C-alpha positions in Angstrom: 0.0 0.0 0.0 1.6 3.3 -1.1 1.9 6.2 1.3 -0.9 8.2 -0.3 -3.5 5.5 0.5 -2.1 5.1 3.9 -2.6 8.8 4.5 -6.2 8.6 3.2 -7.1 5.6 5.4 -5.6 7.4 8.4 -7.7 10.4 7.8 -10.9 8.3 7.3 -10.1 6.3 10.5 -9.6 9.5 12.5 -12.8 11.0 11.2 -14.7 7.9 12.2 -13.4 8.1 15.7 -14.7 11.6 16.0 -18.2 10.8 15.0 -18.5 7.5 17.0 -20.6 7.9 20.2 -18.4 8.3 23.2 -15.3 9.1 21.2 -13.4 12.3 20.6 -13.0 15.4 22.9 -16.6 15.4 24.0 -16.1 12.3 26.2 -13.5 13.3 28.8 -11.6 10.5 30.4 -12.0 10.0 34.2 -8.5 11.5 34.8 -9.2 14.8 33.0 -9.2 17.8 35.2 -12.7 19.2 36.2 -12.7 23.0 36.3 -14.9 24.9 38.7 -15.1 28.7 39.3 -15.6 30.7 42.5 -15.9 34.4 43.2 -13.3 34.4 45.9 -10.2 32.5 47.0 -11.5 29.4 48.8 -8.1 28.5 50.1 -6.7 31.8 51.5 -3.7 30.0 52.9 -1.3 30.1 55.9 -2.7 32.9 58.0 -6.3 31.7 57.8 -7.3 29.6 60.8 -8.7 26.9 58.4 -6.4 27.4 55.4 -9.3 26.6 53.2 -13.1 26.5 53.3 -14.9 23.4 54.6 -16.7 23.0 51.3 -13.5 21.8 49.6 -13.6 18.7 51.9 -9.9 18.8 52.7 -10.3 18.9 56.4 -12.8 17.5 58.9 -14.1 18.3 62.4 -14.6 16.4 65.5 -18.3 17.2 65.2 -19.6 17.4 61.6 -22.6 19.0 59.9 -24.6 16.9 57.4 -25.5 18.0 53.9 -28.9 19.0 55.3 -27.5 21.0 58.3 -27.8 18.4 61.1 -25.2 17.6 63.7 -23.4 14.3 63.0 -20.4 12.4 64.3 -17.2 12.9 62.2 -13.8 12.5 63.7 -15.5 12.0 67.1 -17.9 9.0 66.9 -19.6 9.7 70.2 -19.5 11.9 73.2 -21.0 12.4 76.7 -20.8 14.9 79.5 -21.3 15.0 83.3 -24.6 16.2 84.7 -23.6 19.9 85.0 -21.9 20.1 81.6 -18.5 21.0 83.0 -16.7 17.9 81.6 -17.0 16.5 78.2 -15.6 13.2 76.9 -15.1 12.5 73.2 -14.5 9.0 71.7 -12.4 9.3 68.5 -12.7 7.5 65.2 -9.9 4.9 64.9 -7.9 4.0 61.8 -7.7 7.6 60.5 -4.6 9.3 59.2 -3.9 12.9 58.1 -2.8 13.5 54.5 0.9 13.6 55.6 0.6 10.1 57.2 0.4 11.3 60.8 -1.9 9.3 62.9 -5.2 10.9 64.1 -5.6 10.2 67.8 -6.0 11.9 71.2 -2.5 13.4 71.0 -3.3 15.0 67.7 -6.5 16.4 69.1 -4.5 17.8 72.1 -2.1 19.5 69.7 -5.0 21.1 67.8 -6.5 22.3 71.1 -3.1 23.8 72.1 -3.0 25.6 68.8 -6.4 27.3 69.2 -5.9 28.1 72.9 -2.6 29.9 72.2 -3.0 31.6 68.8 -5.5 34.3 69.9 -8.1 35.7 67.6 -7.6 34.7 64.0 -9.5 36.6 61.3 -10.7 34.5 58.3 -12.3 34.9 54.9 -15.0 32.6 56.3 -15.6 32.8 60.1 -13.0 34.3 62.4 -11.8 32.0 65.2 -11.7 32.8 68.9 -11.3 29.9 71.3 -13.7 31.4 73.8 -16.5 31.3 71.3 -16.2 27.6 70.9 -14.6 26.4 74.2 -15.6 29.1 76.7 -13.7 28.6 80.0 -11.7 25.6 78.9 -9.4 24.8 81.9 -7.5 21.7 80.5 -7.8 18.8 78.2 -6.4 15.3 78.7 -6.1 12.0 76.9 -7.9 9.3 78.9 -6.5 6.7 76.5 -5.2 6.9 72.9 -8.6 7.5 71.4 -10.5 9.3 74.2 -10.2 13.1 74.9 -11.5 14.7 78.1 -12.2 18.4 78.3 -12.7 20.3 81.6 -14.4 23.7 81.9 -14.7 26.4 84.6 -18.4 26.6 84.2 -21.1 24.6 82.4 -21.0 24.6 78.6 -24.3 23.0 77.6 -24.1 24.0 74.0 -20.6 22.7 73.4 -21.5 20.2 70.7 -23.5 22.9 68.8 -20.5 25.2 69.0 -18.0 22.6 67.8 -20.1 21.5 64.8 -18.5 22.3 61.5 -15.9 25.1 61.7 -15.6 25.0 65.4 -13.5 21.8 65.8 -11.5 21.6 62.6 -8.6 19.1 62.9 -5.2 19.4 61.2 -1.9 17.4 61.3 0.3 18.8 64.1 3.2 18.8 61.6 1.6 21.4 59.3 1.1 24.3 61.8 3.0 26.4 64.3 1.4 25.5 67.6 2.1 28.9 69.2 1.0 31.3 66.4 -1.5 29.0 64.8 -0.2 29.8 61.3 0.3 27.0 58.8 3.9 26.2 57.9 2.9 24.4 54.6 -0.2 23.4 52.8 -2.6 22.4 55.5 -3.1 18.6 55.9 -6.4 17.4 57.1 -8.2 14.1 57.0 -10.7 14.8 54.3 -11.3 12.9 51.0 -9.5 15.7 49.0 -6.1 17.2 49.5 -4.7 20.4 48.2 -1.8 19.7 45.9 -1.2 23.2 44.5 -2.6 26.7 45.0 -1.8 30.3 43.9 -3.4 33.0 46.1 -6.4 34.6 44.6 -5.9 32.6 41.4 -6.5 28.8 41.8 -6.6 25.8 44.0 -6.0 22.2 42.8 -7.5 19.2 44.6 -6.7 15.6 44.2 -8.1 12.6 46.1 -6.5 11.5 49.4 -6.1 7.8 48.8 -5.7 7.1 52.5 -9.1 8.4 53.3 -11.1 6.1 55.6 -14.5 6.8 54.1 -16.1 7.3 50.7 -13.2 8.1 48.3 -13.4 11.3 46.2 -14.5 10.3 42.8 -12.9 13.0 40.7 -9.2 12.5 40.0 -8.4 16.2 39.8 -10.4 19.4 40.4 -9.2 22.9 39.6 -11.0 25.8 41.3 -10.3 29.1 39.5 -11.0 32.4 41.2 -13.2 34.5 38.9 -14.4 37.6 40.7 -17.0 38.8 38.1 -20.3 36.9 38.0 -20.6 37.7 34.3 -17.2 36.0 33.7 -18.2 33.0 35.8 -21.4 32.7 33.7 -19.3 33.0 30.5 -16.9 30.3 31.7 -19.8 27.9 32.2 -21.5 28.8 29.0 -18.4 28.4 26.9 -17.4 25.1 28.5 -14.2 26.5 30.1 -15.6 25.5 33.5 -18.0 22.7 34.5 -19.5 24.2 37.7 -19.6 27.2 40.0 -18.9 27.1 43.8 -19.6 29.3 46.8 -22.3 31.8 47.9 -23.6 34.1 45.2 -21.8 32.1 42.5 -24.3 33.2 39.8 -27.2 35.6 39.9 -30.5 33.7 39.9 -31.3 35.2 36.4 -28.1 33.7 35.1 -29.0 30.4 36.6 -32.4 30.3 35.0 -30.8 31.2 31.6 -28.3 28.3 31.9 -31.0 25.9 32.9 -33.1 26.9 29.9 -30.3 26.1 27.5 -30.6 22.4 28.4 -26.9 21.9 28.9 -26.7 22.4 32.6 -28.0 20.7 35.8 -29.4 23.0 38.5 -30.4 22.0 42.0 -30.7 23.9 45.2 -30.6 23.4 49.0 -31.6 25.6 51.8 -28.6 27.7 52.8 -27.5 29.1 56.2 -27.2 32.6 54.6 -29.8 35.2 55.4 -30.3 38.6 53.8 -31.4 41.5 56.0 -31.3 45.3 56.3 -29.1 46.8 59.1 -30.8 49.8 60.6 -29.1 52.7 62.3 -31.1 52.9 65.5 -28.9 55.7 66.8 -30.4 58.5 64.7 -33.7 59.9 63.5 -36.0 58.5 62.2 -35.0 54.8 63.0 -34.3 55.5 66.6 -38.1 55.3 66.9 -39.3 51.6 67.0 -42.4 52.5 65.1 -40.3 53.4 62.0 -38.5 50.1 62.2 -41.9 48.3 62.4 -43.1 50.4 59.4 -40.3 49.3 57.1 -40.8 45.7 58.2 -44.4 46.0 57.0 -43.7 48.1 53.9 -41.4 45.8 52.1 -42.9 43.1 49.9 -40.4 40.2 50.5 -42.4 37.8 48.2 -41.7 40.1 45.3 -38.0 40.2 46.1 -37.8 36.4 46.1 -39.9 36.0 43.0 -38.5 38.6 40.8 -34.9 39.2 41.9 -34.0 35.7 43.3 -36.0 33.9 40.7 -37.7 31.9 43.4 -34.4 30.7 45.0 -35.2 31.8 48.5 -37.7 31.9 51.4 -39.2 35.2 52.6 -39.0 35.6 56.4 -39.3 38.0 59.3 -37.1 35.9 61.6 -33.4 37.0 61.9 -32.1 33.5 62.9 -31.8 31.3 59.8 -34.0 28.2 60.0 -31.1 25.8 59.2 -30.3 26.4 62.9 -32.0 23.8 65.0 -33.4 26.5 67.4 -35.0 28.7 64.7 -38.0 28.7 62.4 -39.2 30.6 59.3 -41.7 33.3 60.2 -43.9 34.4 57.3 -43.6 38.1 56.7 -46.5 40.4 57.0 -46.9 42.9 54.1 -49.2 45.7 55.2 -48.4 49.0 53.5 -51.4 50.8 55.0 -50.3 50.0 58.6 -46.8 50.9 57.6 -47.9 54.4 56.4 -49.9 54.9 59.6 -46.9 54.1 61.8 -44.5 56.2 59.7 -46.9 59.2 59.9 -46.9 58.9 63.7 -43.2 59.5 63.6 -42.8 61.9 60.7 -46.1 63.7 60.5 -46.3 65.3 57.0 -42.5 65.7 56.8 -40.3 63.8 54.4 -36.8 62.6 55.4 -33.8 61.6 53.2 -32.2 58.3 54.3 -29.0 56.8 53.1 -29.0 53.2 51.9 -25.5 51.8 52.1 -24.6 49.2 49.5 -21.2 47.4 49.9 -19.3 46.4 46.7 -18.9 42.7 47.8 -22.7 42.4 48.0 -23.0 43.7 44.4 -20.6 41.1 43.2 -22.7 38.2 44.6 -26.3 39.3 44.6 -28.8 41.5 42.6 -28.6 44.1 45.4 -28.7 47.2 43.2 -32.1 46.4 41.8 -33.4 45.2 45.2 -32.3 48.5 46.7 -34.1 50.4 43.9 -37.2 48.3 44.6 -37.0 49.0 48.4 -36.4 52.7 47.5 -39.8 52.8 45.7 -41.5 50.9 48.6 -40.4 53.4 51.2 -41.4 56.5 49.3 -45.0 56.2 50.5 -43.7 56.3 54.1 -42.2 59.7 53.6 -38.7 58.3 53.2 -36.6 59.5 50.2 -33.9 56.9 49.9 -30.5 57.7 48.5 -28.4 54.6 47.5 -24.7 55.0 48.3 -22.2 52.4 47.0 -18.9 51.8 48.8 -16.1 49.2 48.9 -16.2 46.7 51.8 -13.7 48.5 54.1 -15.3 51.9 53.6 -18.8 50.5 54.2 -17.7 49.0 57.5 -16.1 52.3 58.6 -19.3 54.2 57.6 -21.4 51.9 59.7 -19.1 52.2 62.7 -19.4 56.0 62.5 -23.2 55.8 62.1 -22.9 57.4 58.7 -25.8 55.5 57.2 -29.5 54.8 57.8 -30.0 51.4 56.1 -27.6 48.8 54.7 -28.2 45.6 52.9 -26.1 42.5 53.6 -25.9 38.8 54.6 -25.2 36.8 57.6 -24.3 33.1 57.8 -23.9 30.6 60.7 -20.4 29.8 61.9 -21.8 27.0 64.1 -25.2 25.7 65.4 -25.2 27.5 68.7 -27.2 30.7 68.3 -26.1 32.2 71.6 -23.1 34.2 70.4 -24.7 35.4 67.2 -27.8 36.7 69.1 -25.7 38.3 71.8 -23.4 40.1 69.3 -26.4 41.5 67.5 -29.0 42.2 70.1 -27.6 42.3 73.6 -27.2 45.8 74.9 -23.6 46.7 74.1 -23.1 43.6 71.9 -20.1 43.9 69.5 -22.1 44.0 66.2 -24.9 46.0 67.9 -22.3 48.7 68.6 -20.2 48.3 65.5 -23.2 48.6 63.2 -24.8 51.4 65.2 -28.0 49.4 65.9 -28.1 51.0 69.4 -30.6 48.3 70.3 -31.5 47.7 73.9 -34.2 45.4 75.1 -34.3 44.6 78.8 -36.3 41.4 78.4 -33.7 40.1 75.8 -30.9 41.1 78.2 -32.6 39.1 81.0 -33.0 36.1 78.6 -29.2 36.2 78.0 -28.6 36.2 81.7 -30.9 33.3 82.2 -29.1 31.3 79.5 -25.9 31.5 81.6 -27.5 29.2 84.2 -29.8 27.1 81.9 -28.1 23.8 81.0 -31.0 21.7 79.6 -31.1 22.1 75.8 -35.0 22.0 75.7 -35.2 24.7 78.4 -32.7 26.8 76.4 -34.9 26.5 73.3 -37.7 28.1 75.2 -35.5 31.1 75.9 -34.3 31.3 72.3 -37.9 31.3 71.3 -38.6 34.2 73.6 -35.7 36.2 72.2 -36.8 35.7 68.7 -40.4 36.6 69.5 -39.1 39.8 71.1 -37.3 40.7 67.9 -40.5 40.2 66.0 -42.4 42.4 68.4 -39.6 45.0 68.8 -37.4 44.8 65.7 -33.8 45.9 65.6 -33.0 44.9 62.0 -35.2 44.0 59.0 -34.8 40.3 57.9 -35.7 39.9 54.2 -35.2 36.2 53.1 -33.3 33.0 53.6 -31.0 32.2 50.7 -30.7 28.9 48.7 -27.4 27.4 47.8 -27.7 26.9 44.0 -25.5 24.2 42.4 -25.1 24.8 38.7 -23.0 22.3 36.6 -22.5 21.1 33.1 -24.3 17.9 32.1 -20.8 16.5 31.4 -20.3 16.0 35.1 -22.5 14.2 37.7 -22.8 14.1 41.5 -22.8 17.9 41.7 -25.6 18.5 44.3 -26.2 21.4 46.5 -25.8 21.1 50.3 -26.3 23.5 53.2 -22.5 24.2 52.8 -21.2 24.0 49.3 -21.8 20.9 47.1 -21.3 17.2 47.3 -17.7 17.7 46.0 -16.5 14.2 46.9 -19.2 12.7 44.6 -18.5 14.8 41.6 -17.2 13.0 38.5 -17.2 13.0 34.7 -20.4 11.4 33.3 -19.7 7.8 32.5 -21.0 6.1 29.4 -24.7 5.2 29.9 -25.0 7.4 33.0 -27.8 10.0 32.9 
């Protein structure tokens, strides 16, 4: 056979390969890198107390949080306390190793506890870490045996398990951190199904499976997570096929999600998120220093329209500040009553009109359709005698303005660092609470303050729930802020990958894989 015929046959054979089902570049091999995009760096590195976010599944906690937001055993398989909750005993999972080969046992837990009790407050891109928020009054910790850890406290800590869940009890190999400063000395090594093999700050993170993982092995052989700060660019990356999925809160606007879903090339699913959207209110200046005006704006805003038109249905309207993924909270349906809102506002303003400043931080604009929502609220409040001026600022400037009280309203989000609502509620609504002061809420409610005092000596969880219910009811009757809605975590992925399902935190990343032949 001469060379010309050989060339012709080679071309024909190559063409045949391209048109055969399952062949060619449209059927990626299992080893091909899956590319995801996120709006921020999900592994901020050595100075962050966690190194990376929990949604990357590179580290695990003693107490975990399930995909639907419930407490579950993770590196601790069981636990118990004495009757007055001053001593807690944790029984550890056996046969677990960190990604650098170090054994996970009671000594490793002690080293992690030494780290968090000596490093002081550590700011984070996710949830800043302060040991007293998780282990208040911790006196000492001991190993009763190689797989049992005993914690001793000055006073009862009835909510310890709820505080430790998720972010609160993250475990890392003692070889990868400085036990005094808490900084990581190399890429953090946890016990999760994925390990970080490479990263470049604010650019990308690369994950590969940890073959020594004790549980369900990660299914993707390699995942690259690129930082793409613009939602339009994240949308384009998915649309063009440069990326197969989007990660993290506010990954795509709901309108973009609906558009991708209509194309038929993407899977979309959602799970209730721990993120809540709300309006901060400057209670230190007129007119919002009057409770009637705070009640008026609660009644004047049609939250159903915000969810329907600006979140494309991906959300739940609520009047309750505490997100319902917390076991001590519930969704409270909002009351939309513009006539009663006008009556209350008139009691405060009479026939006068007042200009109010709505503060809109840049980071919110990058994640959510906040500009159009602010314009909608602007129109809703006109009938109350409020002329709203929208002021946009970068994140640092916005925080400084709020601390000075140089605003009237501000839109933003709040998540849950753990499942104990005590600290969050105290920071926001206790007289003199840190966020209460820093955001100029200037809120003071004697009954709520007394509830917080009662919580200090209430150890039964059922009894504590009654007190939390009372605090939340007081906030409905005497509002400090204006809750708008609870968000949904939306998972959007190319139909070329499977296992990409939304969870309360992130997605089921360990189950993500290229679609196999015959798999729907």
